[in-house]
C-alpha positions as CSV (number, residue, x, y, z in Angstrom):
1,M,-3.7,11.9,-27.0
2,N,-6.2,14.4,-28.5
3,K,-6.0,18.1,-28.8
4,K,-7.6,18.8,-25.4
5,D,-5.2,16.4,-23.7
6,F,-2.2,18.0,-25.4
7,G,-3.3,21.5,-24.5
8,L,-3.7,20.4,-20.9
9,L,-0.2,18.9,-20.9
10,V,1.2,22.2,-22.2
11,L,-0.7,24.0,-19.4
12,I,0.8,21.7,-16.8
13,L,4.3,22.2,-18.1
14,A,3.8,26.0,-18.2
15,V,2.4,26.2,-14.7
16,G,5.3,24.0,-13.5
17,A,7.8,26.2,-15.1
18,V,6.4,29.3,-13.5
19,V,6.2,27.7,-10.1
20,A,9.8,26.4,-10.4
21,A,11.0,29.9,-11.4
22,L,9.3,31.5,-8.4
23,N,10.3,28.8,-5.9
24,P,13.1,26.3,-6.9
25,R,11.9,23.9,-4.1
26,F,9.2,22.8,-6.5
27,L,11.7,20.6,-8.3
28,L,13.1,19.0,-5.2
29,P,12.8,15.2,-5.3
30,I,10.9,15.1,-2.0
31,N,8.4,17.6,-3.3
32,I,7.9,15.8,-6.6
33,S,7.5,12.5,-4.7
34,N,4.9,13.9,-2.3
35,T,3.0,15.5,-5.2
36,S,3.0,12.4,-7.3
37,N,1.8,10.4,-4.3
38,L,-1.2,12.7,-4.0
39,V,-1.8,12.4,-7.7
40,G,-2.1,8.6,-7.2
41,L,-4.4,8.9,-4.2
42,F,-6.8,11.3,-5.9
43,G,-6.4,9.8,-9.3
44,L,-8.1,6.5,-8.4
45,S,-11.4,8.2,-7.3
46,A,-11.2,10.7,-10.2
47,I,-11.2,7.8,-12.8
48,G,-14.3,6.4,-11.1
49,Q,-16.0,9.7,-11.2
50,A,-15.2,10.0,-14.9
51,F,-17.0,6.8,-15.6
52,V,-20.2,8.2,-14.0
53,I,-19.9,11.7,-15.6
54,I,-19.5,10.2,-19.1
55,T,-23.0,8.7,-18.7
56,G,-24.4,12.2,-17.9
57,G,-24.5,11.4,-14.1
58,I,-22.6,12.6,-11.1
59,E,-21.4,11.0,-7.9
60,L,-21.4,13.3,-4.9
61,S,-20.9,10.7,-2.2
62,V,-17.2,10.0,-2.9
63,G,-15.8,11.9,0.0
64,S,-18.2,10.4,2.5
65,M,-17.5,6.9,1.2
66,I,-13.8,7.5,1.6
67,A,-14.5,8.4,5.3
68,L,-16.8,5.5,5.9
69,V,-14.5,2.9,4.2
70,G,-11.6,4.4,6.0
71,V,-13.0,4.0,9.5
72,L,-14.4,0.6,8.8
73,F,-11.1,-0.7,7.3
74,V,-8.9,0.7,10.1
75,D,-11.3,-0.6,12.8
76,F,-11.5,-4.0,11.3
77,I,-7.8,-4.6,11.0
78,A,-6.5,-2.6,14.0
79,T,-9.3,-3.3,16.6
80,R,-11.2,-6.3,15.6
81,G,-8.3,-8.4,14.3
82,V,-9.7,-9.0,10.9
83,P,-6.9,-10.0,8.4
84,W,-6.4,-7.1,6.1
85,P,-7.0,-9.1,2.9
86,V,-10.4,-10.1,4.3
87,A,-11.2,-6.5,5.3
88,L,-10.2,-5.4,1.8
89,V,-12.6,-7.8,0.2
90,L,-15.4,-6.7,2.5
91,M,-14.8,-3.1,1.6
92,L,-14.8,-3.9,-2.1
93,I,-18.1,-5.8,-1.6
94,L,-19.5,-2.7,0.2
95,G,-18.4,-0.6,-2.8
96,V,-20.2,-2.9,-5.2
97,L,-23.4,-2.8,-3.1
98,V,-23.4,1.0,-2.8
99,G,-22.8,1.5,-6.5
100,L,-25.5,-1.1,-7.3
101,A,-27.9,0.7,-5.0
102,H,-27.2,4.1,-6.6
103,G,-27.5,2.7,-10.1
104,L,-30.8,1.0,-9.4
105,L,-32.3,4.1,-7.7
106,I,-31.3,6.2,-10.7
107,T,-32.4,3.7,-13.5
108,K,-35.4,1.9,-12.0
109,L,-36.9,4.6,-9.8
110,K,-35.8,7.4,-12.2
111,L,-34.4,9.5,-9.4
112,Q,-32.0,12.2,-10.3
113,P,-28.3,11.3,-9.9
114,F,-27.7,14.5,-8.0
115,V,-30.4,13.7,-5.4
116,V,-29.4,10.1,-4.9
117,T,-25.7,10.8,-4.5
118,L,-26.3,13.9,-2.3
119,C,-28.3,11.7,0.0
120,G,-25.5,9.2,-0.1
121,L,-23.1,12.0,0.9
122,L,-25.1,12.7,4.0
123,I,-25.9,9.1,4.9
124,Y,-22.4,7.6,4.6
125,R,-20.9,10.5,6.6
126,G,-23.5,10.1,9.3
127,I,-22.9,6.3,9.5
128,A,-19.1,6.9,9.7
129,R,-19.6,9.3,12.6
130,F,-22.1,7.1,14.4
131,Y,-19.9,4.0,14.0
132,T,-17.0,5.7,15.8
133,Q,-19.2,7.9,18.0
134,D,-17.4,10.9,16.4
135,A,-14.0,9.5,17.7
136,T,-11.0,9.3,15.5
137,A,-10.2,5.8,14.1
138,G,-6.6,4.9,14.0
139,F,-3.8,2.4,14.7
140,G,-2.6,1.6,18.2
141,F,1.0,2.3,19.3
142,G,3.4,-0.1,17.6
143,Q,0.7,-1.6,15.3
144,D,2.1,-2.2,11.9
145,F,1.1,-4.2,8.8
146,P,4.4,-4.5,6.8
147,L,3.0,-5.9,3.6
148,L,-0.1,-3.7,3.5
149,E,2.0,-0.6,4.2
150,Q,4.5,-1.5,1.6
151,L,1.7,-2.0,-1.0
152,T,0.0,1.3,-0.1
153,T,2.5,3.7,1.3
154,G,5.8,2.2,0.2
155,K,8.0,3.0,-2.8
156,F,9.3,0.8,-5.6
157,Y,12.5,2.1,-7.1
158,G,11.6,5.5,-5.7
159,I,8.1,5.5,-7.2
160,P,5.2,5.8,-4.7
161,A,3.0,2.7,-4.5
162,S,-0.1,4.9,-5.1
163,V,1.4,6.0,-8.5
164,I,2.0,2.4,-9.5
165,A,-1.6,1.5,-8.5
166,L,-2.9,4.4,-10.5
167,T,-0.9,3.4,-13.5
168,V,-2.2,-0.2,-13.4
169,V,-5.9,1.0,-12.8
170,A,-5.6,3.7,-15.5
171,T,-4.2,1.2,-18.0
172,I,-7.1,-1.2,-17.4
173,M,-9.7,1.5,-17.4
174,W,-8.2,3.0,-20.6
175,V,-8.8,-0.3,-22.4
176,V,-12.3,-0.6,-21.0
177,L,-13.2,2.9,-22.0
178,H,-11.5,3.3,-25.3
179,R,-11.1,-0.2,-26.7
180,S,-14.1,-2.2,-25.5
181,V,-17.8,-2.5,-26.5
182,F,-18.7,-1.4,-23.0
183,G,-16.8,1.8,-23.5
184,R,-18.5,2.6,-26.7
185,Y,-21.9,1.9,-25.0
186,L,-20.9,4.4,-22.2
187,Y,-20.3,7.1,-24.8
188,A,-23.5,6.3,-26.6
189,V,-25.6,6.4,-23.4
190,G,-23.9,9.7,-22.4
191,K,-24.6,11.3,-25.8
192,N,-28.2,10.2,-26.1
193,E,-29.6,7.6,-23.7
194,E,-32.9,7.3,-25.6
195,A,-31.3,6.8,-28.9
196,A,-28.9,4.3,-27.4
197,R,-31.9,2.3,-25.9
198,Y,-33.6,2.3,-29.3
199,S,-30.4,1.0,-30.9
200,G,-30.5,-2.1,-28.7
201,I,-28.1,-0.9,-25.9
202,R,-29.3,-1.8,-22.4
203,S,-28.7,1.6,-21.1
204,D,-29.9,0.9,-17.5
205,R,-27.2,-1.8,-17.1
206,I,-24.5,0.5,-18.5
207,V,-25.5,3.2,-16.0
208,I,-25.6,0.8,-13.1
209,W,-22.1,-0.6,-14.0
210,S,-20.7,2.9,-14.2
211,Y,-21.7,3.6,-10.6
212,V,-20.4,0.2,-9.5
213,I,-17.0,1.0,-11.1
214,C,-17.0,4.4,-9.5
215,Q,-17.6,3.0,-6.0
216,V,-15.1,0.2,-6.4
217,L,-12.4,2.7,-7.4
218,T,-13.5,5.0,-4.5
219,V,-13.0,2.1,-2.1
220,L,-9.4,1.5,-3.4
221,S,-8.7,5.2,-3.0
222,A,-10.1,5.1,0.5
223,I,-7.8,2.2,1.5
224,F,-4.8,4.2,0.2
225,F,-5.9,7.3,2.0
226,A,-6.5,5.4,5.3
227,M,-3.0,4.0,5.2
228,Y,-1.5,7.3,4.2
229,T,-3.1,9.3,7.0
230,R,-3.2,6.4,9.5
231,S,-6.0,8.1,11.4
232,I,-9.5,9.0,10.2
233,A,-11.6,11.7,11.8
234,P,-15.1,10.8,10.4
235,A,-16.4,14.3,10.5
236,S,-13.7,15.7,8.3
237,H,-11.9,12.9,6.5
238,G,-12.5,13.1,2.8
239,N,-14.4,16.4,2.9
240,F,-14.9,17.8,-0.6
241,Y,-12.8,15.0,-2.2
242,E,-15.7,14.6,-4.7
243,L,-14.9,18.1,-5.9
244,Y,-11.4,17.1,-6.7
245,A,-12.7,14.1,-8.7
246,I,-15.3,16.2,-10.6
247,A,-12.8,19.0,-11.2
248,A,-10.2,16.6,-12.6
249,A,-12.7,15.0,-14.9
250,V,-14.0,18.3,-16.2
251,L,-10.5,19.6,-16.7
252,G,-9.7,16.4,-18.5
253,G,-12.5,17.1,-21.1
254,F,-15.4,15.1,-19.6
255,S,-18.5,17.1,-20.3
256,L,-21.0,17.2,-17.5
257,K,-23.7,16.6,-20.2
258,G,-22.1,13.2,-20.8
259,G,-20.7,11.4,-23.9
260,E,-17.2,13.1,-24.0
261,G,-13.8,12.7,-22.4
262,S,-10.6,10.6,-22.4
263,L,-8.9,8.8,-19.6
264,I,-5.6,10.4,-20.3
265,G,-7.4,13.8,-19.8
266,V,-8.6,12.9,-16.4
267,I,-5.2,11.9,-15.2
268,L,-3.8,15.1,-16.5
269,G,-6.6,16.9,-14.7
270,V,-5.5,15.4,-11.4
271,V,-1.9,16.3,-12.1
272,L,-2.9,20.0,-12.8
273,L,-5.0,20.2,-9.6
274,Q,-2.2,18.8,-7.4
275,E,0.2,21.2,-9.1
276,L,-2.0,24.1,-8.3
277,Q,-2.3,22.9,-4.7
278,N,1.5,22.7,-4.6
279,L,1.6,26.2,-6.0
280,V,-0.5,27.5,-3.1
281,N,1.8,25.9,-0.6
282,L,5.1,26.9,-2.1
283,L,4.2,30.5,-2.8
284,G,2.9,31.1,0.7
285,I,-0.7,31.6,-0.4
286,P,-3.0,31.1,2.6
287,S,-4.3,27.5,2.7
288,S,-7.7,28.8,3.4
289,L,-7.8,29.8,-0.3
290,N,-7.4,26.2,-1.5
291,F,-11.1,25.7,-2.1
292,A,-11.3,29.1,-3.8
293,V,-8.6,27.9,-6.2
294,M,-10.5,24.7,-6.7
295,G,-13.8,26.5,-7.4
296,G,-12.1,28.8,-9.8
297,V,-10.5,25.9,-11.7
298,I,-13.9,24.1,-12.0
299,L,-15.6,27.3,-13.2
300,V,-12.9,28.0,-15.8
301,G,-12.9,24.3,-16.9
302,V,-16.7,24.2,-17.3
303,T,-16.7,27.5,-19.1
304,L,-14.0,26.6,-21.6
305,D,-15.6,23.2,-22.2
306,Q,-19.0,24.8,-23.0
307,Q,-17.4,27.5,-25.2
308,W,-15.4,24.9,-27.0
309,G,-18.5,22.8,-27.6
310,Q,-20.4,25.7,-29.0
311,F,-17.5,26.7,-31.2
312,R,-17.3,23.2,-32.6
313,E,-21.0,23.0,-33.3
314,R,-20.9,26.3,-35.2
315,R,-17.9,25.1,-37.2
316,L,-19.6,21.8,-38.1
317,T,-22.8,23.7,-39.0
318,K,-20.8,26.1,-41.3
319,Q,-18.9,23.2,-42.9
320,A,-22.2,21.4,-43.6
321,A,-23.7,24.5,-45.1
322,Q,-20.7,25.0,-47.3
323,A,-20.8,21.4,-48.4
324,M,-24.5,21.7,-49.3
325,G,-23.8,24.9,-51.2
326,S,-21.1,23.3,-53.2
327,T,-23.4,20.4,-54.0
328,D,-26.1,22.7,-55.2
329,R,-23.7,24.6,-57.5
330,N,-22.4,21.4,-59.0
331,S,-26.0,20.3,-59.8
332,V,-26.7,23.5,-61.8
333,A,-26.5,22.8,-65.5
334,A,-23.7,24.7,-67.4
335,P,-24.8,27.0,-70.3
336,G,-25.7,24.8,-73.3
337,E,-25.5,21.6,-71.2
338,V,-28.5,19.3,-71.3
339,R,-29.3,17.6,-68.0
């Protein structure tokens, strides 16, 4: 855990203490369980978003993909009789194809990530609405899938299944990001893609894989959301969820310029966002201000990240100047000394 992560953890504890003091219901087991469940649901997509942001890109189609995958998955298993493991595999394949398409458009056609994923946001939402004719997709009366529901909405020793899934995924992705060659390449591409390419890194492949990983994790998140809500209105389901993912990554120390961030940080960012949402609910703040809170958090996070980066650059420049000055003084001959 680096300094940024530790500071974020302290902020989470401080906000939690304030909310608990203002409303003791914050510490009720049912509230903690519900909040942790939402952390698991949003955390999966936030990790995927972080893998894209670290390359200097962005993925704006997350919310629309959650809606599209949700309506397809529910329709397949509830209406068309497709076994849910088969439907899950089909959705994962869809995620791989979408991530591959985004990556290829960005790397081969040199389109801006913002443009590609913004178009994806519109396209996938439109397809979801067309597929259901703007009707809500859901389960019929009495329909249940015991094993699937236990794996997605159940609890294991009181811990929500989504939290367990997030823990497993976060552990794997932590190893990938911080202990693998691929992770080092991600940071290198994010810092300076041209330099990474000249050093022998196939930067195009790294970028493509980052979008594939993002979409696969988005699909997993969509399955959990679909089973959690049990009904999907394609026009509104998943709206602005990409902002939650981006905000969590930025709060976790991922620079929008790329090349920075830690996986622990993005998880803490998700926790802080859900804590703030819980604060809005428990303190009686109008729910219409939810997005205002989100926008404020993103603004503060980006501002602090930028200011911290500038401060660090100034400090490193000053240290380098001091080191050069010390070297120059040592190289000057002392009186009477022959050099």
